[in-house]
C-alpha positions as CSV (number, residue, x, y, z in Angstrom):
1,M,-10.2,-14.6,-45.1
2,L,-11.5,-17.5,-43.1
3,A,-8.3,-19.5,-43.7
4,Y,-6.3,-16.6,-42.3
5,L,-8.5,-16.5,-39.3
6,L,-8.1,-20.1,-38.6
7,I,-4.3,-19.9,-38.8
8,T,-4.3,-16.9,-36.6
9,V,-6.5,-19.1,-33.7
10,V,-4.0,-22.0,-34.3
11,E,-1.1,-19.7,-34.0
12,I,-2.5,-18.1,-30.9
13,L,-3.1,-21.4,-29.2
14,I,0.4,-22.7,-30.2
15,V,2.0,-19.5,-28.7
16,F,-0.3,-19.6,-25.6
17,T,0.7,-23.3,-25.1
18,A,4.4,-22.6,-25.6
19,V,4.5,-19.8,-23.3
20,L,3.0,-21.4,-20.4
21,L,5.2,-24.8,-21.2
22,I,8.3,-22.3,-21.0
23,V,7.2,-20.6,-17.7
24,A,6.3,-23.7,-16.0
25,Y,10.0,-25.3,-16.8
26,M,11.5,-21.9,-16.0
27,T,10.6,-22.6,-12.4
28,L,12.6,-26.1,-12.7
29,M,15.5,-24.7,-14.4
30,E,15.8,-21.9,-11.7
31,R,15.6,-24.2,-9.1
32,K,18.1,-26.6,-10.8
33,V,20.8,-23.7,-11.4
34,L,20.6,-22.3,-8.1
35,G,21.1,-25.8,-6.7
36,H,24.2,-26.4,-8.8
37,I,25.7,-23.0,-8.0
38,Q,25.0,-23.8,-4.3
39,V,26.6,-27.1,-4.6
40,R,23.4,-29.2,-4.3
41,F,21.4,-31.3,-6.5
42,G,17.8,-29.2,-6.7
43,P,14.6,-31.1,-7.4
44,N,15.4,-34.6,-8.7
45,R,12.6,-36.9,-7.4
46,V,9.7,-36.4,-9.4
47,G,10.3,-38.0,-12.7
48,P,13.7,-38.6,-14.3
49,F,16.1,-35.6,-13.3
50,G,13.1,-34.0,-11.8
51,L,11.5,-33.3,-15.1
52,F,8.1,-33.7,-13.9
53,Q,8.7,-31.3,-11.1
54,P,6.5,-28.5,-12.5
55,I,3.6,-30.6,-13.4
56,A,3.5,-32.0,-9.8
57,D,3.6,-28.2,-8.3
58,G,0.8,-27.3,-10.6
59,I,-1.6,-30.1,-9.5
60,K,-0.8,-29.4,-5.8
61,L,-1.6,-25.7,-6.2
62,I,-4.8,-26.7,-8.1
63,F,-5.9,-29.1,-5.3
64,K,-4.9,-27.1,-2.5
65,E,-7.5,-25.4,-0.3
66,D,-8.7,-21.9,-1.7
67,I,-8.9,-19.8,1.2
68,V,-10.4,-16.3,1.2
69,V,-9.2,-14.4,4.4
70,P,-11.9,-12.7,6.7
71,H,-12.9,-9.1,5.8
72,A,-11.3,-9.1,2.3
73,N,-12.8,-7.3,-0.5
74,K,-13.8,-10.6,-1.9
75,Y,-14.3,-9.7,-5.7
76,I,-11.2,-7.7,-5.9
77,Y,-9.2,-10.3,-3.9
78,I,-10.0,-12.9,-6.5
79,F,-9.8,-10.7,-9.4
80,A,-6.3,-9.3,-9.0
81,P,-4.1,-12.2,-9.7
82,T,-6.2,-12.6,-12.8
83,V,-5.1,-9.1,-14.2
84,I,-1.6,-9.4,-13.6
85,V,-1.5,-12.8,-15.5
86,I,-3.7,-11.6,-18.3
87,T,-1.3,-8.6,-18.8
88,A,1.8,-10.6,-19.0
89,L,0.3,-13.3,-21.3
90,M,-1.1,-10.3,-23.7
91,C,2.3,-8.8,-24.1
92,F,3.3,-11.7,-26.3
93,A,0.7,-11.0,-29.1
94,V,3.3,-8.6,-30.8
95,I,6.5,-10.4,-30.0
96,P,7.8,-11.7,-33.4
97,Y,9.6,-15.4,-32.8
98,G,10.5,-16.0,-36.4
99,D,10.5,-14.9,-39.9
100,R,7.7,-15.4,-42.5
101,I,6.6,-19.0,-43.6
102,T,4.4,-20.4,-46.2
103,F,2.0,-22.6,-45.1
104,W,-0.7,-24.3,-47.6
105,G,0.0,-21.5,-49.9
106,Y,-0.6,-18.9,-47.3
107,T,2.2,-16.5,-46.2
108,V,2.2,-16.5,-42.3
109,N,4.1,-13.9,-40.1
110,L,5.4,-15.6,-37.1
111,V,3.9,-13.2,-34.8
112,V,0.3,-13.1,-33.5
113,A,-0.4,-9.5,-34.3
114,D,2.1,-7.3,-36.4
115,I,0.9,-4.0,-35.6
116,N,2.8,-0.7,-36.5
117,V,2.7,0.2,-33.0
118,G,3.8,-2.9,-31.4
119,L,6.2,-1.5,-29.0
120,L,3.9,1.0,-27.8
121,Y,1.1,-1.5,-27.0
122,L,3.5,-3.8,-25.1
123,F,4.3,-1.0,-22.7
124,A,0.8,0.3,-22.3
125,I,-0.1,-3.5,-21.6
126,S,2.7,-4.4,-19.2
127,S,2.2,-1.2,-17.3
128,L,-1.5,-2.3,-16.4
129,G,0.2,-5.3,-14.3
130,V,0.8,-2.8,-11.4
131,Y,-3.0,-2.8,-11.0
132,G,-3.2,-6.5,-10.2
133,V,-0.3,-5.9,-7.4
134,V,-2.3,-2.8,-5.7
135,M,-5.4,-4.7,-5.8
136,G,-4.1,-8.0,-4.4
137,G,-2.3,-6.0,-1.6
138,W,-5.3,-3.9,-0.7
139,A,-8.0,-6.3,-1.0
140,S,-6.4,-8.5,1.5
141,N,-7.1,-6.5,4.4
142,N,-3.6,-6.9,5.6
143,K,-1.3,-4.4,6.4
144,Y,1.9,-6.1,5.5
145,S,0.2,-7.1,2.1
146,L,-0.6,-3.3,1.7
147,L,3.0,-2.3,2.4
148,G,4.2,-4.7,0.0
149,A,1.9,-3.7,-2.7
150,I,2.7,0.1,-2.2
151,R,6.5,-0.7,-2.1
152,S,5.8,-2.5,-5.6
153,S,3.9,-0.1,-7.2
154,A,6.5,2.5,-6.3
155,Q,9.0,0.6,-7.8
156,M,7.6,-0.3,-10.8
157,I,6.3,3.0,-11.9
158,S,9.8,4.5,-10.8
159,Y,11.7,1.9,-13.1
160,E,9.0,1.9,-15.7
161,L,10.2,5.3,-17.0
162,S,13.9,4.4,-17.4
163,L,12.8,1.1,-18.9
164,G,10.7,3.0,-21.4
165,L,13.4,5.7,-22.4
166,S,16.1,3.1,-22.9
167,V,14.4,2.0,-25.8
168,I,14.0,5.3,-27.5
169,G,17.3,5.1,-29.2
170,V,16.3,1.7,-30.7
171,I,13.1,3.5,-32.1
172,M,15.1,6.3,-33.2
173,I,17.7,4.1,-35.2
174,A,15.1,1.8,-36.7
175,G,12.4,4.4,-37.4
176,S,9.3,2.2,-36.4
177,L,7.4,1.1,-33.5
178,S,6.7,-2.4,-35.2
179,M,8.4,-5.1,-33.5
180,V,8.9,-7.1,-36.8
181,K,10.5,-3.7,-38.3
182,I,12.8,-3.3,-35.5
183,V,14.1,-7.1,-35.9
184,E,14.3,-6.4,-39.7
185,A,16.3,-3.2,-39.2
186,Q,19.1,-5.6,-37.4
187,S,19.9,-7.6,-40.5
188,G,23.2,-6.2,-40.7
189,I,24.2,-5.2,-37.1
190,W,22.3,-5.9,-34.2
191,F,21.5,-2.8,-32.2
192,I,23.5,-3.8,-29.0
193,V,26.4,-2.4,-30.9
194,Y,24.7,1.1,-31.3
195,Q,23.0,1.0,-27.9
196,P,25.1,-0.4,-25.4
197,L,24.2,2.2,-22.7
198,G,20.6,1.8,-23.8
199,F,20.8,-2.0,-23.4
200,L,22.6,-1.6,-19.9
201,I,19.7,0.6,-18.7
202,Y,16.9,-1.6,-20.1
203,L,18.6,-4.7,-18.4
204,I,18.8,-3.2,-15.0
205,S,15.2,-1.8,-15.3
206,A,14.1,-4.9,-16.3
207,F,15.3,-6.6,-13.1
208,A,13.5,-3.7,-11.3
209,E,10.2,-4.5,-13.3
210,C,10.3,-8.1,-12.8
211,S,11.3,-7.7,-8.8
212,R,14.3,-9.9,-9.1
213,T,17.1,-10.0,-7.2
214,P,19.0,-7.4,-6.4
215,F,15.6,-5.6,-6.6
216,D,13.1,-8.1,-5.0
217,L,12.1,-5.7,-2.4
218,T,8.4,-6.2,-3.2
219,E,8.5,-9.8,-1.7
220,C,11.5,-9.9,0.7
221,E,10.5,-12.7,2.9
222,N,12.5,-12.0,5.8
223,E,10.9,-8.4,6.0
224,L,7.5,-8.5,4.4
225,V,7.0,-12.3,4.8
226,A,6.2,-12.6,1.0
227,G,4.6,-9.2,0.2
228,Y,1.4,-8.3,-1.5
229,Q,0.6,-11.9,-2.0
230,T,1.0,-12.9,1.6
231,E,-2.7,-13.9,2.1
232,Y,-3.2,-15.8,-1.2
233,S,-3.3,-19.7,-1.3
234,S,-3.9,-22.4,-4.0
235,M,-4.3,-21.5,-7.8
236,K,-4.6,-17.8,-6.7
237,F,-1.0,-17.8,-5.3
238,G,0.0,-19.8,-8.3
239,L,-1.1,-17.1,-10.8
240,Y,1.0,-14.6,-9.0
241,Y,3.8,-17.3,-9.1
242,L,3.4,-17.6,-13.0
243,A,3.0,-14.0,-13.8
244,E,6.6,-13.3,-12.2
245,Y,8.0,-15.8,-14.5
246,A,5.8,-14.6,-17.5
247,H,7.1,-11.0,-16.9
248,M,10.6,-12.3,-16.8
249,L,10.1,-14.2,-20.1
250,V,8.4,-10.9,-21.7
251,V,11.6,-8.7,-20.7
252,S,13.8,-11.4,-22.0
253,C,11.9,-11.7,-25.5
254,L,11.9,-7.9,-25.7
255,A,15.7,-7.8,-24.9
256,V,16.2,-10.1,-27.6
257,T,14.0,-8.5,-30.0
258,L,15.3,-4.9,-29.7
259,F,19.1,-5.5,-29.0
260,F,20.0,-8.9,-30.1
261,G,18.4,-9.1,-33.6
262,G,15.5,-11.3,-32.7
263,W,15.1,-14.6,-34.6
264,Q,18.1,-13.7,-37.0
265,G,21.4,-15.9,-36.9
266,P,23.1,-18.3,-39.1
267,F,22.7,-21.9,-40.0
268,L,20.0,-22.7,-37.4
269,P,16.3,-22.4,-37.9
270,P,15.0,-18.5,-36.9
271,V,12.5,-19.8,-34.2
272,L,15.5,-22.2,-32.4
273,W,17.6,-18.9,-32.7
274,F,15.3,-16.9,-30.8
275,L,14.7,-19.5,-28.0
276,I,18.6,-19.8,-27.6
277,K,18.7,-16.2,-27.0
278,I,15.9,-16.3,-24.6
279,F,17.4,-19.2,-22.8
280,F,20.7,-17.1,-22.4
281,F,18.8,-14.2,-20.5
282,I,16.7,-16.4,-18.3
283,F,20.0,-18.0,-17.1
284,F,21.6,-14.6,-16.4
285,F,18.3,-13.6,-14.4
286,I,19.2,-16.7,-12.4
287,W,22.7,-16.2,-12.3
288,I,22.2,-12.8,-10.9
289,R,20.0,-14.1,-8.3
290,A,22.3,-16.5,-6.9
291,T,25.1,-13.9,-6.8
292,Y,24.1,-10.5,-5.7
293,P,22.7,-9.3,-2.3
294,R,19.5,-7.3,-2.2
295,L,19.6,-3.5,-2.0
296,R,17.9,-1.4,0.8
297,Y,14.6,0.3,-0.6
298,D,16.0,3.8,-0.5
299,Q,19.1,2.5,-2.6
300,L,16.9,1.1,-5.0
301,M,14.9,4.2,-5.3
302,K,17.7,6.7,-5.6
303,F,19.6,4.5,-8.1
304,G,16.3,4.6,-10.4
305,W,15.8,8.3,-10.2
306,K,19.1,9.9,-9.7
307,V,21.2,7.3,-11.9
308,L,19.2,5.3,-14.6
309,F,16.9,8.3,-15.5
310,P,19.6,10.8,-16.2
311,L,21.5,8.2,-17.9
312,S,18.6,7.3,-20.1
313,L,18.1,10.8,-21.1
314,L,21.7,11.2,-21.9
315,N,21.5,8.1,-24.4
316,I,18.6,9.7,-26.2
317,L,20.4,12.9,-26.4
318,A,23.6,11.3,-27.7
319,T,21.8,8.9,-30.1
320,A,20.0,12.1,-31.8
321,V,23.3,14.0,-32.2
322,V,24.8,11.0,-33.7
323,L,21.8,10.5,-36.1
324,V,21.9,14.2,-37.0
325,L,25.7,14.2,-37.8
326,I,25.6,11.2,-40.0
327,A,22.6,12.1,-41.7
C-alpha cells in the first residue's frame, strides 16, 4: 500500500512537471510557427534558436511589479487566476498517457487516477474554469474587463453544451466513461472512423472553449484591450496566460484519447505515440490562428446554438440508430 502511494505521488510530480514544461514550450512553438507562416524568424535571441525564451518570459513575469488596481475586490482579484489554473491542471489526473508498465514488481497504470467516471470528472472540473474568468473580470472593477468576462462566460457555457454532446457517441460505442477503457475500445479501429461528425463538432467547440481563433472574442485586443485580464500584471497575468495553453493541451489530449486511439500505435513506445498525436493537434491550433479571421460575436453565438447544437443531437440519434440496428 505504501509503495503504491509513493509511486502515485512520484507519478503526479512527473505529470505535473511534464505538463508545465509542455505548456511553457507551447508558447515558443506558437511564436515560432506563426513567425514562419508570416515569413519571419520568431524568437531567436535567448539561447540557441530561442530555446530559452519561455524561461526568460517566466523570470520576467515573476519579477515584474505586482499591481492591485484601486477599488478592486482584492481577495477575489488575487484568487481568480488561481481558480482557472487549478481547474486546468486537475483535468490531467484522468488522462491516460500510456499503457500499463511493471515497475519493481508493481503494475502501474500510466494515468494518475483511472476512475470509472473519468470523462464525467473531466467535464465537471473543466466547466469550473469559467468562474475564474468571471471573478477576474468582476473583481477588477473595470467595465471593459467585466464586459470581456461576460462575453467569455456566455461563449464558454454555450459551447460546453455542444462539446459535451459531441462525445456522447463515443461513450455509447465504448460503453464506459473510463478514459482508459475508451482507449482500449479503440484497439482495432479508432473512433474517428465511427464518429467523424462528432469529432468535427468536438474540434470546433474546443476552439471556442479555449477562446482560440476564430473564436477569440473574449480577448480581441482591438476591441476590448485584452478582455477579462486587462487589469492583471506580473505572475497573475502569467497564470491566465498559462491556463489558456493548459486548456489547449487538455482538449488536445482529450481529442487524442476519445477519437485517435490514445497511446496506441505501431512500433514506437505508447507514450511517444501519445505525444506525437498531441503535437499534431497543437500545431493545428496554431495553424488555424495564422489562417482564419475572427468571427463577430453574434455569428459566434448563432453558430453554437443553431448549427453545432442541432448537429450534436443528430449525431447522437444517428449513433443510437446504428447501434440498435447492428445489435
